[in-house]
C-alpha positions as CSV (number, residue, x, y, z in Angstrom):
1,M,0.0,0.0,0.0
2,T,1.3,3.5,-0.8
3,P,1.5,6.2,1.9
4,S,-1.3,8.1,0.1
5,E,-3.6,5.1,0.3
6,V,-2.8,4.7,4.0
7,F,-3.4,8.4,4.6
8,K,-6.9,7.9,3.2
9,I,-7.5,4.8,5.2
10,V,-6.5,6.3,8.5
11,G,-8.7,9.3,7.8
12,M,-11.6,7.0,7.1
13,L,-10.9,5.3,10.4
14,A,-10.8,8.4,12.5
15,M,-13.7,10.4,10.9
16,P,-16.6,8.1,11.9
17,M,-15.3,8.0,15.5
18,W,-15.4,11.8,15.6
19,V,-19.0,11.8,14.3
20,L,-20.0,9.3,17.0
21,L,-18.3,11.3,19.7
22,I,-20.0,14.5,18.6
23,F,-23.5,13.2,17.7
24,L,-23.9,9.9,19.6
25,P,-21.6,9.9,22.6
26,K,-24.0,7.8,24.8
27,W,-24.8,5.2,22.1
28,K,-23.6,1.7,23.2
29,V,-21.4,1.3,20.1
30,T,-19.8,4.6,20.7
31,R,-19.3,3.7,24.4
32,F,-17.7,0.4,23.4
33,L,-15.3,2.1,21.0
34,I,-14.4,4.6,23.7
35,D,-14.0,2.1,26.5
36,Y,-11.8,-0.2,24.5
37,K,-10.0,2.5,22.5
38,I,-10.5,0.5,19.3
39,I,-9.7,3.2,16.7
40,P,-6.7,4.7,18.6
41,I,-5.2,1.2,19.0
42,I,-5.6,0.5,15.3
43,L,-4.1,3.9,14.5
44,S,-1.3,3.2,16.9
45,I,-0.4,0.0,15.2
46,I,-0.3,1.7,11.8
47,Y,1.7,4.5,13.4
48,A,4.3,2.0,14.7
49,I,4.6,0.4,11.3
50,Y,5.4,3.8,9.7
51,I,7.8,4.9,12.4
52,V,9.7,1.6,12.0
53,K,9.7,2.2,8.2
54,S,11.0,5.7,8.7
55,L,13.7,4.5,11.1
56,V,14.8,1.7,8.8
57,A,15.0,4.1,5.8
58,G,16.6,7.1,7.5
59,G,18.0,6.1,10.9
60,M,17.3,7.7,14.2
61,M,15.1,10.8,14.1
62,D,16.4,14.0,15.4
63,F,14.0,16.2,17.4
64,G,16.7,18.4,18.8
65,S,16.0,21.5,16.7
66,L,13.3,23.1,14.6
67,Q,15.5,22.6,11.5
68,S,15.8,18.9,12.3
69,V,12.1,18.5,12.8
70,M,11.4,20.4,9.5
71,Q,13.8,18.0,7.8
72,L,11.8,15.0,9.1
73,F,8.7,16.5,7.5
74,T,10.2,16.1,4.1
75,V,10.2,12.3,4.3
76,E,6.9,10.8,3.2
77,N,6.7,7.9,5.7
78,A,7.7,10.3,8.6
79,V,5.0,12.8,7.6
80,L,2.4,10.0,7.4
81,A,3.5,8.7,10.9
82,G,3.2,12.3,12.2
83,W,-0.3,12.6,10.8
84,I,-1.4,9.3,12.3
85,H,0.1,10.5,15.6
86,Y,-2.1,13.6,15.5
87,L,-5.2,11.5,14.6
88,A,-4.6,9.0,17.4
89,F,-3.8,11.5,20.1
90,D,-6.5,14.0,19.2
91,L,-9.0,11.2,19.1
92,L,-7.9,10.0,22.6
93,V,-8.4,13.5,23.9
94,G,-11.8,13.6,22.3
95,M,-12.7,10.3,24.0
96,W,-11.4,11.7,27.3
97,I,-13.6,14.8,27.0
98,V,-16.6,12.7,26.4
99,N,-15.8,10.5,29.4
100,Q,-15.2,13.6,31.6
101,N,-18.5,15.0,30.6
102,K,-20.3,11.9,32.0
103,T,-19.9,13.5,35.4
104,L,-19.6,17.2,34.5
105,K,-22.8,17.1,32.4
106,I,-21.9,20.2,30.3
107,H,-24.5,20.7,27.6
108,P,-23.9,18.4,24.6
109,I,-23.8,21.4,22.2
110,I,-21.0,23.0,24.2
111,I,-19.1,19.7,24.4
112,A,-19.6,19.2,20.6
113,T,-17.9,22.6,20.2
114,C,-14.9,21.4,22.3
115,L,-14.8,18.1,20.3
116,L,-14.8,20.0,17.0
117,G,-12.1,22.3,18.3
118,T,-10.1,19.2,19.3
119,F,-10.7,17.6,15.9
120,M,-9.6,20.6,14.0
121,F,-7.1,22.3,16.3
122,G,-6.1,19.7,18.9
123,P,-4.8,21.6,21.9
124,V,-7.2,24.5,21.4
125,G,-10.2,22.3,21.8
126,F,-8.6,20.7,24.8
127,L,-7.9,24.1,26.3
128,V,-11.4,25.3,25.8
129,F,-12.7,22.1,27.5
130,M,-10.3,22.6,30.4
131,I,-11.5,26.2,30.9
132,L,-15.1,25.0,30.8
133,K,-14.3,22.2,33.2
134,T,-12.7,24.6,35.6
135,F,-15.6,26.9,35.7
136,K,-18.1,24.0,36.0
137,L,-16.2,22.6,39.0
138,K,-15.9,26.0,40.7
139,K,-19.7,26.6,40.3
140,V,-21.2,26.6,43.7
141,P,-24.5,24.8,44.0
142,S,-27.4,27.0,45.0
């Protein structure tokens, strides 16, 4: 399989999970996928394959400077591995947000906004959720 084909496949794996997290977070299928981390595990396996391929082809990766990291992002397998890394970790954060909201009970539309933010901008969605969580936890019951 070419890296381009794998890129499409990992996107097709991640996207339905985001749809479930946003629109059907309480559905038993969604809960099963969240509880057992099925999609992130599959993505992690694919990630491991492409990291090994990158290491075999180019040796140890250098993350010691911006220039070195920029150089890594010129190697197709390394870029694919990096993309899968983003997909897996952002999805794990989205799953964590949904799990946290089981007790916080923040309105689903607000959580959907956090999830969309996490899907599109990773840490920004997480940050917004953490701010909301902080305010929700500080709210004094009447």
